[in-house]
TIMI-2910 file (N, C-alpha, C, CB; in pm, 1 decimal, decimal comma, always signed):
<rs>
+----------+----------+----------+----------+----------+----------+----------+----------+----------+----------+----------+----------+------+
!      n_x !      n_y !      n_z !     ca_x !     ca_y !     ca_z !      c_x !      c_y !      c_z !     cb_x !     cb_y !     cb_z ! resn !
+----------+----------+----------+----------+----------+----------+----------+----------+----------+----------+----------+----------+------+
!  +9968,4 !  -8844,0 !  -9194,6 !  +9828,9 !  -8879,8 !  -9185,0 !  +9748,8 !  -8765,6 !  -9246,2 !  +9786,6 !  -8907,6 !  -9036,8 !  Met !
!  +9652,0 !  -8800,4 !  -9328,0 !  +9569,7 !  -8700,5 !  -9396,0 !  +9422,3 !  -8731,7 !  -9372,0 !  +9600,9 !  -8696,9 !  -9548,4 !  Ile !
!  +9347,5 !  -8630,2 !  -9331,7 !  +9202,3 !  -8642,0 !  -9317,6 !  +9140,5 !  -8573,9 !  -9438,4 !  +9150,6 !  -8578,3 !  -9182,4 !  Phe !
!  +9056,9 !  -8646,0 !  -9513,0 !  +8989,4 !  -8588,8 !  -9629,8 !  +8839,2 !  -8608,9 !  -9613,2 !  +9040,4 !  -8654,4 !  -9763,1 !  Gln !
!  +8764,7 !  -8499,2 !  -9618,5 !  +8619,0 !  -8508,4 !  -9610,6 !  +8560,7 !  -8474,9 !  -9746,3 !  +8562,1 !  -8414,0 !  -9501,2 !  Tyr !
!  +8468,3 !  -8557,6 !  -9791,6 !  +8401,1 !  -8539,1 !  -9920,9 !  +8252,5 !  -8511,0 !  -9892,9 !  +8419,1 !  -8666,6 ! -10014,5 !  His !
!  +8214,0 !  -8381,7 !  -9890,8 !  +8076,5 !  -8347,5 !  -9853,2 !  +7970,6 !  -8403,0 !  -9947,4 !  +8062,2 !  -8199,2 !  -9846,4 !  Pro !
!  +8003,8 !  -8416,6 ! -10076,3 !  +7903,0 !  -8465,6 ! -10171,3 !  +7859,5 !  -8608,1 ! -10139,8 !  +7957,2 !  -8459,0 ! -10313,6 !  Glu !
!  +7946,7 !  -8687,3 ! -10078,2 !  +7911,7 !  -8825,4 ! -10041,2 !  +7909,4 !  -8844,5 !  -9889,1 !  +8011,3 !  -8924,0 ! -10104,4 !  Ser !
!  +7938,8 !  -8739,4 !  -9812,9 !  +7945,8 !  -8744,0 !  -9667,0 !  +8039,1 !  -8856,3 !  -9620,6 !  +7805,2 !  -8763,2 !  -9607,1 !  Asp !
!  +8156,7 !  -8861,7 !  -9684,1 !  +8254,1 !  -8965,5 !  -9653,0 !  +8382,0 !  -8901,1 !  -9600,0 !  +8284,0 !  -9052,5 !  -9777,8 !  Met !
!  +8432,3 !  -8956,7 !  -9490,5 !  +8558,5 !  -8914,0 !  -9433,0 !  +8660,1 !  -9023,3 !  -9458,5 !  +8545,0 !  -8883,3 !  -9280,8 !  Leu !
!  +8776,3 !  -8985,0 !  -9514,2 !  +8883,1 !  -9081,8 !  -9537,8 !  +9004,6 !  -9038,4 !  -9458,3 !  +8917,0 !  -9094,1 !  -9689,7 !  Tyr !
!  +9057,6 !  -9129,1 !  -9380,2 !  +9177,5 !  -9103,7 !  -9301,8 !  +9289,0 !  -9185,6 !  -9365,9 !  +9157,3 !  -9140,8 !  -9148,9 !  Ile !
!  +9381,5 !  -9116,0 !  -9429,2 !  +9493,2 !  -9180,7 !  -9498,4 !  +9608,4 !  -9192,0 !  -9400,4 !  +9535,9 !  -9101,3 !  -9626,7 !  Lys !
!  +9643,2 !  -9314,7 !  -9365,0 !  +9746,9 !  -9339,2 !  -9265,8 !  +9885,3 !  -9352,1 !  -9327,0 !  +9714,8 !  -9463,1 !  -9188,4 !  Leu !
!  +9891,8 !  -9399,2 !  -9451,8 ! +10020,6 !  -9419,4 !  -9518,5 ! +10003,6 !  -9395,3 !  -9667,1 ! +10076,1 !  -9562,0 !  -9492,2 !  Ala !
! +10110,2 !  -9352,7 !  -9730,5 ! +10109,1 !  -9327,2 !  -9874,1 ! +10152,8 !  -9453,7 !  -9947,8 ! +10201,7 !  -9207,5 !  -9910,1 !  Asp !
! +10059,3 !  -9544,9 !  -9964,0 ! +10086,8 !  -9672,3 ! -10030,2 !  +9961,1 !  -9712,6 ! -10106,9 ! +10128,8 !  -9783,6 !  -9926,4 !  Ala !
!  +9976,9 !  -9788,9 ! -10213,9 !  +9859,2 !  -9832,9 ! -10288,7 !  +9778,6 !  -9935,8 ! -10209,8 !  +9901,0 !  -9891,5 ! -10423,7 !  Pro !
!  +9648,4 !  -9926,4 ! -10225,1 !  +9559,1 ! -10020,9 ! -10159,3 !  +9555,9 ! -10152,0 ! -10237,7 !  +9416,8 !  -9961,6 ! -10145,9 !  Ser !
!  +9574,9 ! -10262,2 ! -10167,8 !  +9570,1 ! -10393,4 ! -10230,3 !  +9440,9 ! -10466,3 ! -10196,4 !  +9689,7 ! -10476,5 ! -10187,5 !  Ala !
!  +9377,1 ! -10424,1 ! -10087,2 !  +9256,7 ! -10492,6 ! -10041,1 !  +9178,5 ! -10400,2 !  -9950,2 !  +9291,6 ! -10624,3 !  -9968,1 !  Glu !
!  +9046,5 ! -10415,6 !  -9947,4 !  +8959,7 ! -10339,1 !  -9858,3 !  +8864,9 ! -10435,6 !  -9788,9 !  +8880,7 ! -10229,4 !  -9936,2 !  Ser !
!  +8828,2 ! -10398,8 !  -9665,2 !  +8736,2 ! -10483,5 !  -9590,1 !  +8643,4 ! -10396,0 !  -9507,4 !  +8813,2 ! -10582,5 !  -9499,5 !  Glu !
!  +8512,5 ! -10420,4 !  -9519,7 !  +8415,6 ! -10350,5 !  -9435,9 !  +8413,7 ! -10421,3 !  -9301,5 !  +8272,2 ! -10347,4 !  -9501,8 !  Glu !
!  +8457,9 ! -10351,9 !  -9196,3 !  +8470,8 ! -10413,4 !  -9064,4 !  +8350,7 ! -10387,2 !  -8975,1 !  +8595,4 ! -10363,5 !  -8996,6 !  Val !
!  +8269,7 ! -10290,1 !  -9012,2 !  +8145,1 ! -10256,0 !  -8944,3 !  +8061,6 ! -10181,6 !  -9047,1 !  +8169,3 ! -10169,2 !  -8812,6 !  Ala !
!  +7931,2 ! -10170,6 !  -9027,2 !  +7850,1 ! -10098,5 !  -9124,6 !  +7903,6 !  -9957,1 !  -9148,1 !  +7704,7 ! -10092,5 !  -9077,9 !  Pro !
!  +7943,1 !  -9928,7 !  -9272,3 !  +7990,9 !  -9796,3 !  -9309,6 !  +8135,9 !  -9767,2 !  -9275,1 !  +7906,7 !  -9695,8 !  -9245,7 !  Gly !
!  +8209,3 !  -9866,4 !  -9226,0 !  +8350,5 !  -9849,0 !  -9191,4 !  +8432,4 !  -9947,5 !  -9274,7 !  +8375,1 !  -9870,8 !  -9037,4 !  Ile !
!  +8519,0 !  -9891,9 !  -9361,4 !  +8599,8 !  -9975,0 !  -9451,2 !  +8747,6 !  -9947,7 !  -9423,7 !  +8564,7 !  -9946,7 !  -9601,6 !  Val !
!  +8824,2 ! -10055,6 !  -9407,4 !  +8968,4 ! -10043,6 !  -9390,9 !  +9035,5 ! -10079,7 !  -9522,0 !  +9019,9 ! -10133,9 !  -9275,6 !  Leu !
!  +9135,6 ! -10001,0 !  -9561,5 !  +9217,3 ! -10030,8 !  -9678,2 !  +9350,6 ! -10086,2 !  -9629,9 !  +9237,7 !  -9904,0 !  -9767,3 !  Asp !
!  +9397,2 ! -10192,3 !  -9697,0 !  +9522,0 ! -10258,2 !  -9660,8 !  +9619,5 ! -10252,1 !  -9777,9 !  +9496,4 ! -10404,6 !  -9618,9 !  Phe !
!  +9748,5 ! -10246,0 !  -9746,7 !  +9849,7 ! -10255,8 !  -9851,7 !  +9881,8 ! -10403,3 !  -9876,0 !  +9978,7 ! -10176,3 !  -9813,1 !  Asp !
!  +9976,9 ! -10430,9 !  -9962,9 ! +10012,1 ! -10568,8 !  -9997,0 ! +10066,2 ! -10645,9 !  -9876,9 ! +10114,6 ! -10570,1 ! -10109,0 !  Ala !
! +10119,6 ! -10576,1 !  -9776,5 ! +10171,1 ! -10640,7 !  -9656,1 ! +10067,0 ! -10655,7 !  -9546,7 ! +10287,3 ! -10563,5 !  -9603,2 !  Gly !
!  +9938,6 ! -10631,2 !  -9579,5 !  +9824,8 ! -10642,1 !  -9486,4 !  +9825,9 ! -10536,4 !  -9376,6 !  +9823,9 ! -10778,8 !  -9422,8 !  Lys !
!  +9898,5 ! -10425,7 !  -9398,7 !  +9896,9 ! -10314,9 !  -9302,9 !  +9782,4 ! -10220,6 !  -9337,4 ! +10032,8 ! -10238,8 !  -9302,8 !  Arg !
!  +9716,4 ! -10167,7 !  -9236,8 !  +9607,6 ! -10072,2 !  -9258,5 !  +9669,0 !  -9940,7 !  -9306,9 !  +9522,9 ! -10050,6 !  -9127,0 !  Val !
!  +9623,9 !  -9895,7 !  -9423,8 !  +9675,8 !  -9770,1 !  -9479,2 !  +9569,0 !  -9661,9 !  -9487,8 !  +9734,4 !  -9794,4 !  -9616,8 !  Ile !
!  +9442,3 !  -9699,0 !  -9465,4 !  +9336,1 !  -9599,7 !  -9472,9 !  +9208,5 !  -9647,6 !  -9407,0 !  +9308,7 !  -9563,8 !  -9616,1 !  Gly !
!  +9128,5 !  -9551,7 !  -9362,0 !  +9000,5 !  -9579,0 !  -9298,1 !  +8895,8 !  -9491,9 !  -9365,0 !  +9006,2 !  -9552,8 !  -9144,0 !  Ile !
!  +8792,1 !  -9553,8 !  -9417,5 !  +8681,3 !  -9481,2 !  -9480,3 !  +8560,6 !  -9489,1 !  -9388,6 !  +8647,7 !  -9539,0 !  -9621,7 !  Glu !
!  +8500,8 !  -9372,2 !  -9360,5 !  +8382,1 !  -9365,6 !  -9276,7 !  +8270,3 !  -9305,8 !  -9360,1 !  +8407,6 !  -9281,9 !  -9146,9 !  Ile !
!  +8171,4 !  -9387,4 !  -9392,0 !  +8055,5 !  -9341,4 !  -9468,3 !  +7957,4 !  -9272,7 !  -9374,6 !  +7987,0 !  -9459,4 !  -9542,2 !  Glu !
!  +7876,9 !  -9180,6 !  -9428,1 !  +7782,2 !  -9102,2 !  -9346,5 !  +7853,9 !  -9041,4 !  -9226,6 !  +7663,8 !  -9190,9 !  -9298,8 !  Asp !
!  +7969,2 !  -8982,4 !  -9251,6 !  +8057,6 !  -8934,3 !  -9145,6 !  +7992,2 !  -8829,2 !  -9056,4 !  +8183,1 !  -8877,3 !  -9206,1 !  Ala !
!  +7913,7 !  -8740,1 !  -9113,8 !  +7854,6 !  -8632,7 !  -9033,0 !  +7752,1 !  -8686,1 !  -8933,2 !  +7789,0 !  -8528,9 !  -9123,6 !  Ser !
!  +7705,0 !  -8806,8 !  -8953,7 !  +7609,9 !  -8867,4 !  -8859,4 !  +7681,7 !  -8930,9 !  -8740,1 !  +7524,3 !  -8973,2 !  -8930,8 !  Arg !
!  +7807,5 !  -8967,4 !  -8758,2 !  +7878,6 !  -9036,9 !  -8650,7 !  +7990,5 !  -8955,8 !  -8587,2 !  +7935,0 !  -9164,0 !  -8703,0 !  Ser !
!  +8021,9 !  -8837,9 !  -8642,5 !  +8131,0 !  -8757,6 !  -8587,5 !  +8099,2 !  -8609,9 !  -8600,3 !  +8263,6 !  -8789,8 !  -8658,1 !  Ala !
!  +8151,4 !  -8531,0 !  -8508,9 !  +8139,9 !  -8385,7 !  -8516,3 !  +8252,4 !  -8336,9 !  -8607,0 !  +8147,3 !  -8318,6 !  -8373,1 !  Asp !
!  +8221,6 !  -8308,9 !  -8732,1 !  +8322,1 !  -8269,9 !  -8830,3 !  +8360,9 !  -8123,0 !  -8821,1 !  +8272,0 !  -8299,6 !  -8968,1 !  Leu !
!  +8298,4 !  -8049,4 !  -8731,7 !  +8330,6 !  -7907,4 !  -8718,1 !  +8451,9 !  -7883,8 !  -8629,1 !  +8211,4 !  -7832,5 !  -8662,6 !  Ser !
!  +8503,5 !  -7989,7 !  -8568,9 !  +8614,6 !  -7974,5 !  -8475,1 !  +8710,8 !  -8091,5 !  -8487,0 !  +8562,7 !  -7962,8 !  -8331,0 !  Arg !
!  +8839,7 !  -8061,0 !  -8486,7 !  +8945,0 !  -8162,5 !  -8485,3 !  +9038,0 !  -8129,4 !  -8369,9 !  +9023,0 !  -8168,1 !  -8622,3 !  Leu !
!  +9053,6 !  -8221,8 !  -8279,1 !  +9139,4 !  -8201,1 !  -8163,1 !  +9256,9 !  -8297,4 !  -8171,8 !  +9060,5 !  -8221,1 !  -8030,1 !  Glu !
!  +9376,2 !  -8246,2 !  -8155,3 !  +9497,7 !  -8327,1 !  -8163,9 !  +9564,2 !  -8325,1 !  -8026,7 !  +9595,4 !  -8273,6 !  -8275,7 !  Ile !
!  +9586,2 !  -8442,6 !  -7970,8 !  +9646,7 !  -8451,6 !  -7838,6 !  +9772,0 !  -8538,0 !  -7842,1 !  +9546,8 !  -8507,8 !  -7737,8 !  Leu !
!  +9881,4 !  -8485,5 !  -7797,8 ! +10006,0 !  -8559,2 !  -7772,6 ! +10053,5 !  -8644,3 !  -7889,8 !  +9988,3 !  -8647,0 !  -7653,6 !  Ala !
! +10047,9 !  -8591,6 !  -8010,1 ! +10101,9 !  -8663,0 !  -8125,1 ! +10241,8 !  -8609,7 !  -8155,9 ! +10008,5 !  -8648,4 !  -8248,7 !  Leu !
! +10336,1 !  -8697,9 !  -8182,1 ! +10474,2 !  -8653,8 !  -8207,7 ! +10497,6 !  -8615,9 !  -8353,7 ! +10571,8 !  -8763,3 !  -8167,7 !  Pro !
! +10434,8 !  -8509,5 !  -8401,0 ! +10450,4 !  -8470,1 !  -8540,3 ! +10544,4 !  -8350,8 !  -8552,3 ! +10314,4 !  -8436,9 !  -8602,2 !  Phe !
! +10605,7 !  -8341,4 !  -8670,0 ! +10697,7 !  -8231,8 !  -8697,5 ! +10628,0 !  -8116,8 !  -8768,2 ! +10814,5 !  -8280,9 !  -8781,0 !  Lys !
! +10532,7 !  -8148,5 !  -8856,8 ! +10465,7 !  -8046,7 !  -8937,2 ! +10314,7 !  -8060,4 !  -8926,3 ! +10509,3 !  -8056,5 !  -9083,8 !  Asp !
! +10247,8 !  -7948,2 !  -8928,2 ! +10102,6 !  -7944,4 !  -8937,8 ! +10069,4 !  -7862,5 !  -9061,1 ! +10036,3 !  -7883,9 !  -8808,1 !  Val !
!  +9992,4 !  -7920,7 !  -9150,7 !  +9953,7 !  -7852,3 !  -9273,6 !  +9802,5 !  -7838,8 !  -9273,5 ! +10003,7 !  -7929,0 !  -9400,8 !  Val !
!  +9755,0 !  -7716,3 !  -9279,1 !  +9611,9 !  -7690,9 !  -9287,3 !  +9581,0 !  -7646,1 !  -9428,4 !  +9566,2 !  -7584,4 !  -9182,9 !  Leu !
!  +9482,2 !  -7706,0 !  -9488,1 !  +9447,6 !  -7669,1 !  -9624,6 !  +9303,7 !  -7702,0 !  -9652,7 !  +9537,9 !  -7739,2 !  -9724,6 !  Gly !
!  +9258,0 !  -7653,6 !  -9763,3 !  +9122,9 !  -7685,4 !  -9806,8 !  +9126,8 !  -7707,1 !  -9956,7 !  +9021,9 !  -7572,8 !  -9768,3 !  Glu !
!  +9033,1 !  -7788,1 !  -9999,0 !  +9022,6 !  -7816,4 ! -10141,8 !  +8970,5 !  -7691,3 ! -10211,4 !  +8929,2 !  -7939,1 ! -10169,0 !  Lys !
!  +9041,0 !  -7650,5 ! -10314,6 !  +9000,2 !  -7532,7 ! -10390,6 !  +8959,0 !  -7574,5 ! -10531,7 !  +9114,6 !  -7427,8 ! -10395,6 !  Arg !
!  +8864,1 !  -7503,4 ! -10584,3 !  +8818,4 !  -7531,6 ! -10720,9 !  +8927,3 !  -7493,4 ! -10820,8 !  +8686,8 !  -7455,0 ! -10752,1 !  Ala !
!  +8942,3 !  -7572,9 ! -10923,3 !  +9040,7 !  -7543,7 ! -11028,3 !  +8988,1 !  -7429,6 ! -11115,1 !  +9070,0 !  -7670,7 ! -11115,4 !  Ala !
!  +9076,7 !  -7337,6 ! -11151,0 !  +9037,3 !  -7226,1 ! -11236,7 !  +9083,7 !  -7252,9 ! -11378,2 !  +9095,2 !  -7092,5 ! -11184,8 !  His !
!  +8999,7 !  -7221,5 ! -11473,6 !  +9033,8 !  -7243,8 ! -11614,9 !  +9112,4 !  -7129,3 ! -11669,7 !  +8909,3 !  -7264,5 ! -11698,4 !  Ser !
+----------+----------+----------+----------+----------+----------+----------+----------+----------+----------+----------+----------+------+
</rs>
């Protein structure tokens, strides 16, 4: 699972699976679900994310994960 925040558009994308999107559906104002060809939810897009969530904190409770990767987007150097 990958959380990606895009400050220029104030959009938070939660990538649940590494699969191509075959369809998208807005299920509530500013909330879009991406589906794969098998109709499984593979991503969640939240528009105006900073208005609906505290983006300064991420709390993880009781998830059975093996690896935690912390990173930030870095500018490409020429």
